[in-house]
Structures are given as structure tokens and as C-alpha cells.
C-alpha positions in Angstrom: 7.0 29.0 87.9 7.6 32.7 88.1 5.6 34.9 90.4 4.9 38.5 91.1 2.4 40.0 93.5 1.2 36.6 94.3 0.5 35.7 90.7 2.0 32.6 89.6 3.0 32.3 85.9 4.5 29.7 83.6 7.9 30.3 82.0 9.4 29.1 78.7 10.9 25.7 78.7 14.1 27.0 77.1 15.7 30.1 75.5 15.3 28.6 72.0 11.7 27.8 72.7 11.1 31.5 73.7 12.8 32.9 70.7 11.0 30.7 68.4 7.6 31.5 70.0 8.4 35.2 69.9 9.6 34.9 66.3 6.5 32.8 65.6 4.5 35.7 66.9 6.4 38.1 64.5 6.6 35.6 61.7 3.2 35.1 60.2 0.9 36.5 57.7 2.5 40.0 58.3 5.6 38.6 56.5 4.2 36.2 53.9 1.0 37.8 53.1 1.3 41.6 54.0 5.0 42.3 53.5 5.2 41.4 49.6 2.1 43.4 48.6 3.2 46.3 50.8 6.6 46.0 49.3 5.1 46.1 45.8 2.8 49.0 46.4 5.7 51.2 47.8 8.5 51.0 45.3 10.3 47.6 45.9 13.9 48.3 47.0 13.2 51.8 48.3 10.7 50.5 50.7 12.9 47.4 51.6 15.8 49.8 52.5 13.7 52.1 54.7 12.0 49.1 56.4 15.4 47.6 57.3 16.4 50.9 58.9 13.1 51.1 60.8 13.5 47.6 62.1 17.1 48.4 63.4 16.5 51.9 64.8 12.9 51.7 66.0 11.8 48.0 66.1 14.9 46.6 67.9 14.9 49.1 70.8 11.1 49.0 71.4 11.0 45.2 71.2 13.8 45.0 73.9 11.8 47.5 76.0 8.6 45.5 75.7 10.5 42.3 76.7 12.1 44.1 79.7 8.8 45.5 81.0 7.3 42.1 80.7 10.0 40.3 82.6 10.4 43.0 85.1 6.7 42.8 86.1 5.8 39.1 85.2 2.4 40.5 84.2 0.2 41.2 81.3 0.4 44.6 79.5 -2.1 46.3 81.8 -0.8 44.7 84.9 2.7 45.4 83.9 2.4 49.1 84.1 0.4 48.9 87.4 3.1 46.8 89.0 6.0 49.0 87.8 4.4 52.4 88.2 1.5 51.9 90.7 -1.0 54.7 91.2 -0.4 56.2 87.9 -2.2 56.3 84.5 0.5 54.3 82.6 -1.7 51.3 82.9 -3.7 53.0 80.0 -0.8 52.3 77.6 -1.2 48.6 78.4 -4.9 48.9 77.9 -4.4 50.6 74.6 -2.2 47.7 73.5 -4.7 45.3 74.6 -7.6 46.9 72.6 -5.1 47.1 69.6 -4.5 43.4 69.8 -8.2 42.7 69.8 -8.7 44.8 66.6 -5.7 43.1 64.8 -6.8 39.6 65.8 -10.2 40.4 64.5 -9.1 41.2 60.9 -6.1 38.9 61.1 -8.4 36.0 61.6 -10.2 36.9 58.4 -7.1 36.6 56.4 -6.1 33.4 58.3 -9.4 32.0 57.3 -8.5 32.7 53.7 -5.4 30.4 54.1 -7.7 27.7 55.6 -10.0 27.9 52.6 -7.1 27.7 50.3 -5.8 24.7 52.0 -9.1 23.0 51.3 -9.0 24.2 47.7 -5.3 22.6 47.5 -6.6 19.4 48.8 -9.4 19.3 46.1 -6.9 20.3 43.4 -8.7 23.7 42.8 -5.6 26.0 43.2 -3.6 24.5 40.5 -6.4 24.4 38.0 -6.6 28.1 37.1 -5.6 28.7 33.5 -4.2 32.2 33.8 -3.7 35.1 36.1 -7.1 36.7 35.6 -9.0 33.5 36.3 -6.9 33.1 39.6 -7.7 36.7 40.6 -11.4 36.4 39.7 -11.7 33.2 41.8 -10.1 34.9 44.8 -12.5 37.9 44.5 -15.5 35.7 44.2 -14.5 33.8 47.3 -13.8 36.9 49.5 -17.2 38.4 48.4 -19.1 35.4 49.8 -19.4 36.7 53.4 -20.7 33.4 54.8 -17.8 31.3 53.8 -15.4 34.0 55.2 -17.3 34.0 58.5 -17.1 30.2 58.8 -13.4 29.9 58.0 -12.6 32.6 60.5 -14.7 30.9 63.1 -12.8 27.6 62.4 -9.4 29.5 62.7 -10.5 31.0 66.0 -11.3 27.5 67.4 -7.8 26.5 66.5 -6.3 29.4 68.3 -8.5 28.6 71.4 -7.2 25.0 71.4 -3.5 26.0 71.4 -3.9 28.8 73.9 -6.0 26.8 76.3 -3.1 24.3 76.6 -0.7 27.0 78.1 2.6 28.4 77.3 4.9 25.3 77.2 2.5 22.6 76.0 0.7 24.9 73.6 2.5 28.0 72.2 6.1 26.8 72.6 5.5 23.3 71.4 3.9 24.5 68.1 6.4 27.0 67.5 9.5 24.8 67.8 8.1 22.3 65.4 6.3 24.3 62.7 8.4 27.5 62.2 11.5 25.8 60.9 9.5 23.7 58.5 7.9 26.9 57.2 11.3 28.3 56.5 12.5 25.3 54.5 9.3 25.4 52.3 9.8 29.1 51.4 13.3 28.3 50.3 11.9 25.7 47.9 9.5 28.3 46.5 12.3 30.8 46.1 14.1 28.3 43.9 11.2 27.7 41.7 10.2 31.4 41.6 13.5 32.5 40.4 13.6 29.9 37.7 10.4 31.0 36.1 10.7 33.0 32.8 10.5 36.7 33.5 11.4 36.3 37.2 14.6 38.3 36.8 12.4 41.5 36.5 11.2 40.8 40.0 14.7 40.6 41.3 15.6 44.0 39.6 12.4 45.4 41.3 13.5 44.2 44.7 17.2 45.1 44.6 17.8 47.8 41.9 18.2 51.0 43.8 15.8 53.8 42.8 15.9 56.4 45.6 13.4 58.6 43.9 10.8 56.1 45.3 11.6 57.1 48.9 8.7 59.5 50.0 6.9 60.1 53.2 4.3 57.5 52.1 7.1 54.8 51.9 8.6 55.8 55.4 5.1 55.7 57.0 4.2 52.3 55.5 7.7 50.8 56.3 7.4 51.9 59.9 3.9 50.5 60.2 5.1 47.2 58.6 7.9 47.0 61.0 5.5 47.5 64.0 3.0 45.2 62.6 5.3 42.3 61.8 7.3 42.5 65.1 4.1 42.5 67.1 5.0 45.8 68.8 2.6 48.2 70.5 -0.1 45.6 70.9 1.0 44.0 74.2 2.5 40.7 72.7 6.0 41.1 73.5 5.2 42.5 77.0 3.1 39.3 77.6 5.8 37.0 76.1 8.5 38.8 78.1 6.6 38.1 81.3 7.3 34.4 80.7 11.0 34.8 80.3 13.4 33.7 83.0 16.0 35.8 84.7 18.9 34.2 82.8 17.9 35.3 79.4 19.7 38.2 77.6 16.9 40.5 76.6 19.0 42.5 74.1 20.4 39.5 72.3 17.1 37.9 72.3 15.4 41.0 70.7 18.1 41.0 68.1 17.6 37.2 67.3 13.9 37.8 67.0 14.2 40.8 64.7 16.7 39.1 62.4 14.6 35.9 62.1 11.5 38.2 61.4 13.4 40.2 58.8 14.9 37.1 57.1 11.5 35.6 56.6 10.0 38.7 55.2 12.8 39.1 52.7 12.5 35.5 51.8 8.8 35.8 51.3 9.4 38.7 48.9 12.0 36.6 47.0 9.4 33.8 46.7 6.7 36.0 45.6 7.7 39.0 43.7 9.7 37.3 40.9 6.7 35.1 40.4 4.5 38.2 40.3 6.3 39.6 37.2 6.6 36.1 35.6 2.8 35.6 35.9 1.9 39.0 34.3 0.8 40.7 37.6 1.7 44.2 38.8 3.6 44.1 42.1 1.0 46.6 43.5 -1.9 43.9 43.2 -3.0 44.4 46.8 -3.9 42.1 49.7 -4.8 39.2 47.4 -1.3 39.0 45.9 -0.4 35.7 47.7 -3.6 34.1 46.7 -3.4 35.2 43.2 0.2 34.2 42.3 1.0 31.2 44.3 -1.7 29.0 42.8 -0.2 29.7 39.4 3.3 29.0 40.6 2.2 25.7 42.1 0.5 24.8 38.7 3.9 24.9 37.1 5.7 22.8 39.6 6.1 19.0 39.7 3.8 17.6 42.4 2.3 21.1 42.5 -0.9 20.0 44.2 1.1 18.4 47.0 3.2 21.6 47.4 0.2 23.6 47.4 -1.3 21.6 50.2 1.9 21.7 52.3 2.4 25.5 51.7 -1.2 26.7 52.6 -1.1 24.3 55.6 2.1 25.9 56.8 0.8 29.3 56.0 -2.1 28.5 58.3 0.3 27.5 60.9 2.4 30.7 60.6 -1.0 32.6 60.8 -1.7 30.5 63.9 1.5 31.2 65.8 0.9 34.9 65.4 -2.8 34.9 66.3 -2.2 32.7 69.4 0.1 35.4 70.6 -2.6 38.0 70.2 -5.1 35.9 72.0 -2.7 35.1 74.7 -2.5 38.8 75.5 -6.2 39.0 76.0 -6.2 35.7 78.0 -3.3 36.8 80.2 -5.1 40.0 81.1 -8.2 38.0 82.0 -6.3 35.5 84.2 -4.2 38.1 85.9 -6.6 41.0 86.4 -10.0 39.4 86.4 -8.9 36.1 88.0 -10.6 34.0 85.4 -9.5 30.5 84.7 -7.4 30.0 81.5 -10.2 27.9 79.7 -12.8 30.5 80.6 -10.7 33.5 79.5 -9.7 31.7 76.3 -13.5 31.0 75.3 -14.7 34.6 76.2 -11.8 36.5 74.7 -11.7 34.5 71.4 -15.5 35.0 71.1 -15.0 38.8 71.5 -12.4 39.0 68.9 -14.4 36.8 66.4 -17.6 38.8 66.8 -15.6 42.0 66.4 -14.2 40.7 63.1 -17.6 39.7 61.5 -18.1 43.3 60.0 -14.6 43.1 58.5 -15.4 39.7 57.0 -18.5 41.0 55.4 -16.8 44.2 54.2 -15.7 42.6 51.0 -19.3 41.4 50.1 -22.6 42.3 51.3 -21.3 45.3 53.4 -18.8 46.5 50.8 -20.7 49.7 50.3 -20.5 50.7 54.0 -17.6 53.1 54.4 -16.3 54.9 57.5 -14.0 57.8 56.5 -13.9 56.3 53.0 -12.8 52.8 54.3 -14.6 49.6 54.7 -14.4 47.8 58.2 -11.4 45.6 57.2 -9.4 48.5 55.7 -10.3 50.8 58.6 -9.2 48.2 61.3 -5.7 47.7 59.4 -5.1 51.4 59.0 -5.9 52.5 62.4 -3.9 49.7 64.0 -0.8 49.7 61.7 -0.5 53.4 61.1 -1.9 55.0 64.3 -2.3 52.8 67.4 0.9 50.8 67.1 3.1 53.8 66.5 1.5 55.8 69.4 1.9 52.7 71.6 5.5 52.3 70.5 6.3 56.0 71.5 4.7 55.7 74.9 6.6 52.4 75.6 9.9 54.0 74.5 9.3 57.0 76.8 8.4 54.8 79.7 11.2 52.5 79.4 13.7 55.2 78.6 12.7 58.0 80.9 9.8 57.1 83.3 10.6 53.7 84.7 14.0 55.0 85.8 17.5 54.4 84.3 18.7 52.4 87.4 15.8 50.0 87.3 15.9 49.6 83.5 19.6 48.8 83.7 19.1 46.4 86.5 16.5 44.5 84.4 18.7 44.5 81.2 21.7 43.3 83.3 19.9 40.1 84.1 21.4 37.7 81.8 23.7 40.4 80.3 26.1 41.0 83.3 28.6 43.0 81.1 25.8 45.1 79.7 27.0 44.4 76.1 25.3 46.7 73.6 23.3 48.4 76.4 24.7 52.0 76.0 23.8 51.9 72.2 20.4 50.4 72.8 19.6 52.9 75.7 20.4 55.8 73.4 18.0 54.3 70.7 15.1 53.7 73.1 15.5 57.2 74.8 16.2 59.3 71.8 16.1 57.7 68.3 13.0 55.6 68.5 10.5 58.1 70.2 11.8 61.0 68.0 11.8 59.1 64.8 8.3 57.5 65.3 6.7 60.8 66.5 8.2 62.7 63.6 6.8 60.4 61.0 3.5 59.9 62.7 2.8 63.7 63.1 4.1 64.6 59.6 2.0 61.8 57.9 -1.2 63.0 59.6 -0.9 66.6 58.3 -3.8 67.4 56.0 -1.8 68.9 53.4 0.5 66.0 53.1 -2.4 63.7 53.0 -4.0 65.4 50.1 -0.7 65.5 48.1 -0.2 61.9 48.6 -3.8 61.2 47.5 -3.5 63.2 44.3 -0.1 61.7 43.5 -1.5 58.1 43.8 -4.8 58.7 42.0 -2.7 59.6 39.0 -1.2 56.1 39.1 -3.6 53.3 38.7 -2.0 50.3 40.5 -4.0 47.3 39.1 -4.2 45.5 35.8 -6.9 42.9 36.1 -10.4 43.8 34.8 -13.4 42.6 36.7 -16.7 43.9 38.1 -16.7 41.4 41.0 -16.8 43.1 44.3 -13.6 42.2 46.1 -10.2 43.4 47.0 -8.9 44.5 43.5 -10.8 46.8 41.3 -9.9 47.6 37.7 -10.8 51.3 38.1 -7.5 52.1 39.7 -9.3 54.3 42.3 -7.7 52.6 45.3 -4.6 54.5 46.0 -1.9 53.8 48.6 -1.3 56.8 50.7 -0.5 57.8 54.2 -4.2 58.5 54.8 -5.8 55.7 52.8 -3.8 52.4 52.4 -4.4 50.3 49.3 -5.9 47.4 51.0 -8.8 46.7 48.8 
């Protein structure tokens, strides 16, 4: 057990367990659900290239900084800043991360509930029964419009998160991650093989890997950075919390690199599994948040043992969602056990209930509350936009500044030296965390929020309808093409 300030904490059972658990936090719906449709909405290869650069130059240094802050304090995000810089207002950075995690978990549980629903549909054979792309999309839209079902499935998913988190770090989070994440990787490989052998799938490969640098715009950069933060679980307190359970022998920089590479690999593989199938099935790659739920049922319908594979995939997709969601819930529970001195069971129940209740409006925003808009966005869209494009980047900037300049170079170096005595890659990493990451994130964030840039992006995207399916059912895809992707209003409907 590790301790700091009289607070006793669990530690990961092994380095592999820690990396898989941290990768499990990063690898989830952000990779398999969000990445392919964001990739499709933002130009394919152009987005992929910028996203890789963002991961290396921004994601890697901030990920390492969060792990170092967590291990250096052995505390939750709020307590970490209090312990490292007592008597200052830096604890507000941790509190912002905590609030960000609550918001993300609230709408993340909605999408995770979709995966549970499609698992049930797979068991009953419904997912392989759709005759064509339009029928598959219409079925999804009808489902997400039924607010009651969405709330119920979200509640069930929240209960699953509570069960895992209540068991603690080793017996709960680490145990699940070590078993289920490798299995998800294997199944994605199977899907890639089938997707690439579908007639018309080659067009998807061209979309993914044919260079078209004219697609690189401010919008693409903003979305790529937001996706890097979202999928790496940065700026929301997760990696600070997970870092607080890391032992002193672990090499922080190497571990951050391993987590980043695993996360990037799964994202790219998810794109390979989905985008060729998108073209083969007659969809546009900019079909929006329902892309996974539209296309995969049709892919499974063309596979031998399609029903069985559909069951396995949506089961594992639910597990991938679970490994990410439990990390968000763990941030909240860690805060409650450290700062409020609640027992883990009590903290788990109360914090999960808060996130669930906060997510109800997002669940209903596709159906009975679809007409309620705030700044032109429904509850679900607003939650996703504020977190991915505003709160996460701001949190990332502040964490980079804290680690690189405020904490103190000597103390940061001493923390990184634990498990890395020769300080391999340290100087490069230090330069990135002090200069490259904060400057890059701040530049993109400020530029993207300028009113004139927002208007230009809006006009440009309004001129390019991004959907092909015709339906009047309220849902996440609309035939009018009036849901642009821009720095100000992401196309999440």
C-alpha cells in the first residue's frame, strides 16, 4: 500500500496491469465509436495525420505529466494539487478535471447504453436482420428517440460501473482490463479482415490513406486535438488518479509512451474495421455518431456466423466502454474517499448516482427533449462539445504549465527519475511539456474560438450536406444536411 499524508492507497499489481488499465481507460468508445465518425467528418487521412501529430507533441507530454503528478502526490486530482502546492489555488485545476469527468461520464454512459442495447439485439438476431443501410439507420434512429429505453440502458451500464469500481483497483479495474482488452484487439482484427474483403471497401482505404492536404483546416486541427484529449483521458483527472496508484519503480515516460501507442493503434484499427465497410455499404463517412451502429450490423449480416460475431463484438464494445467509464467513476470515488473520507462503497453509489442523473437530459435530447437547445445544441451535443473542445484543452494547458514551470524543475526531474534513473528521453519530454504542448493547445484553442473563424467554418460546412439517408424520424442523423461540423458546432446529431 502507498501512502501520502496519512492516506493509504492501493497500488497496481504489476506494470503490465497498470498499462493495460490505463490503456483501457483510453481505449473505449472514444476509439471504436467516436474516432471513426470524427475521422469521416474531417477528411480522412488529413485528420489522421494531424491527430497523430497531436498525440505525439501534445498528448504524450501531458499524459506523462498527469501520471507524474498523480504518483508524486498519491492523491486524487484535487488532493494532488493541494499536496504538491499547498495554500495555492491550483487545486481548482483538479476540481475542474473532476467536473469534466462527471460531464463526460454522464453522456458517455448514454452511448455505452446503446452498446448494451445492441448486445441484446444481437442475442435476439435483430442486428443481422436489416435488409439495407437505410433500414439499419432508421432502426437506430427510432431506438435513440425512445428516451425511456435509453435511460434504462444507461442505468444498467452505471450499475456495472459501480460493481467494478466498488471492488477496488486490483480486484476490479486491473483484473477486468488484463482479461478483456486483449480480446477486443483480436476481434477488431477479425473485423478488419472482413471489412477489407467487402466489395467497394478499397474506396475506404483510399479515403483513409490517400494524401489530400487541402483537407487540413483549423477545424480539422481543433477536432484532432479534441479527439486526442478525449481518447487519452487527458484533462479529466483520470491519469492523475491512475498515476496515484503507480509504484516508485515504474518508468513514467515509457509507460506514457506505451499507453499512447496502444491507444493510437486501436483507433487506427477501428478506422480500418469501419471506414472500408462504410463505403462498401453505401454510407457516407460523415454519417455521424451512429456510424458504428449503422454499419456493423450490415457487416455482420454478410459474415458466416454473423449473429455470433455480432454478440461477441457488442459484448466487447460494452466492455471497452466499461473500462473507460470505470476510470471516470474512479476519479470521483477517489476524490470522495480522499477528501470527504467516505467509504469506497458509499462513494461509489453516490458518485455514480450523480453522474447518472446528470446524464438523463442528454439521454432525452434525442427524443422528447430534442427541441430544447442551448446555444443551438442539445444537451448531449453541448456536453460533448464543452468537454472535448473547451474544458479538456484548458485543463491540458494548466497541467502542462504546472508540471513544466510551477511544480519546480528539480521536483519534476526527481519524480521522473524514479524508475528512469538515466532520465532517458527526459530532456525531449521536458521541452515538449514546457513549450510545445501549452503553446500548441493555447494557439489552437484561442484561434478556434474567434467569432470570425467560427462563422467562416459554419458557412463552409453549411454548403456541404454530410448525410445521404432520408428520414423524418428524430434522431442523430437528419436528411436536411443542416448539421455542420465546425469548431463552434460539432456534427454530433
